[in-house]
Every structure is written in C-alpha cells, then in structure tokens.
C-alpha positions as CSV (number, residue, x, y, z in Angstrom):
1,M,-99.3,-38.0,139.0
2,T,-97.8,-39.6,135.8
3,A,-99.3,-43.0,134.9
4,G,-97.4,-45.8,136.7
5,I,-95.0,-43.5,138.5
6,K,-95.5,-42.8,142.2
7,P,-94.1,-39.5,143.5
8,R,-91.3,-39.6,145.9
9,R,-91.2,-37.3,148.9
10,Q,-88.5,-34.7,149.5
11,Q,-86.5,-35.4,146.3
12,I,-84.2,-33.0,144.5
13,F,-84.3,-33.3,140.7
14,L,-81.7,-32.0,138.3
15,A,-83.2,-30.7,135.1
16,T,-81.3,-30.1,131.9
17,I,-82.5,-28.2,128.8
18,T,-80.8,-29.2,125.5
19,D,-81.2,-27.8,122.0
20,G,-82.2,-30.0,119.0
21,S,-78.6,-31.1,118.5
22,G,-78.2,-32.2,122.2
23,H,-76.0,-29.3,123.4
24,V,-76.8,-28.3,127.0
25,I,-78.4,-24.9,127.1
26,C,-79.0,-24.7,130.9
27,S,-79.5,-26.9,133.9
28,F,-80.9,-26.4,137.3
29,R,-82.0,-28.1,140.5
30,L,-85.7,-28.6,141.3
31,G,-86.6,-29.1,144.9
32,D,-90.0,-30.1,146.3
33,N,-92.7,-27.6,145.2
34,D,-90.2,-25.5,143.2
35,R,-91.9,-23.6,140.4
36,L,-89.8,-22.2,137.6
37,L,-90.4,-19.8,134.8
38,L,-88.5,-20.7,131.6
39,A,-88.0,-18.2,128.8
40,N,-86.4,-18.4,125.4
41,S,-85.3,-15.1,123.8
42,D,-83.3,-15.3,120.6
43,G,-81.9,-18.7,121.6
44,E,-80.9,-17.7,125.1
45,V,-82.8,-19.8,127.7
46,T,-83.2,-18.4,131.2
47,A,-84.8,-19.9,134.2
48,R,-85.9,-18.3,137.5
49,K,-87.7,-19.5,140.5
50,I,-91.3,-18.3,141.0
51,K,-92.1,-17.4,144.6
52,N,-95.0,-19.1,146.3
53,D,-97.1,-15.9,146.4
54,E,-96.3,-14.9,142.8
55,H,-98.8,-15.6,140.1
56,V,-97.9,-16.1,136.5
57,W,-100.5,-15.6,133.7
58,S,-100.3,-16.8,130.2
59,R,-102.4,-15.9,127.2
60,A,-104.2,-19.3,127.5
61,S,-104.9,-18.8,131.2
62,L,-106.2,-15.3,130.7
63,R,-108.4,-16.4,127.8
64,E,-109.9,-19.1,130.0
65,V,-110.6,-16.6,132.8
66,F,-112.3,-14.2,130.3
67,R,-114.3,-17.1,128.8
68,E,-115.5,-18.1,132.3
69,M,-116.4,-14.5,133.2
70,T,-118.4,-13.9,130.0
71,S,-120.3,-17.2,130.1
72,K,-121.7,-16.3,133.5
73,N,-123.0,-12.9,132.4
C-alpha cells in the first residue's frame, strides 16, 4: 500500500506511458491483479499481460536467488 492511499476494490485503471517530451507512447487498462510486462526496444514500447501461472525473472531476482542459495551452503 502506498502511504496515505487506501486501495479500492475492483477498480480498473488506465495507464499511459509517455516519453520525455510528453508524447503518448502507449496506454492500456489495468484491472484487479493484472500483471504486465513492459519492454522498450529501440524506442518502441510494448506491453503484454502476464498470466497468473507465468513467472518472470530479472537479473536482479536471479542474483538474489543465487545469493540465497550460496549463503546456505
């Protein structure tokens, strides 16, 4: 929860991504429990929904897992 802001149940949010000059790059709807993967490739921004059973790993999360595994050995 963000400080001072209480979550509202069953809301749909509209998200808009803009570049540094304020031009709209993409926009999409976010429903409850929606998870999105955003990517920027050569200035083209894409967004896709991540399924509930889909797992996404980043370098930082993999590094944390490896750190946890090596600290216990």
